[in-house]
C-alpha angles and dihedrals in degrees: 000000000000093000090049091055091050091048092049091049092049092050091048092050091048091051093050091047091049092049091052092049091049090048092051093047093048094048103050096127111125119245137177122210124212120199125170092334093312116120120207119213118268107269135156116280091243092062092056093046092049091048090052090049093051091047090052093047090055100038096046097060091039091056092045090051091047094051090046090053091049092050093049093050093056 
C-alpha cells in the first residue's frame, strides 16, 4: 500500500510538471505589463501567469491564517 501511494504521488507530480511544461511552451508570446506607470520587462505570457499563480498560492494561505488568528484572539 505504501508503494502504491508513492507511485500515485510520483505519477501525479509528473502530470503536473508535464502540464506546466506544455503551458509554458504554448504561451511563449512576449508581453509587457503596465501598472500605475510602471512598465515590467517584456517576458513571455506564461511567466506572468505563473508568477500570478505563485503569488496567489502564497497570499491566500497567509490571509486565511491572519483572519484565523484575528478570530481566535477575540
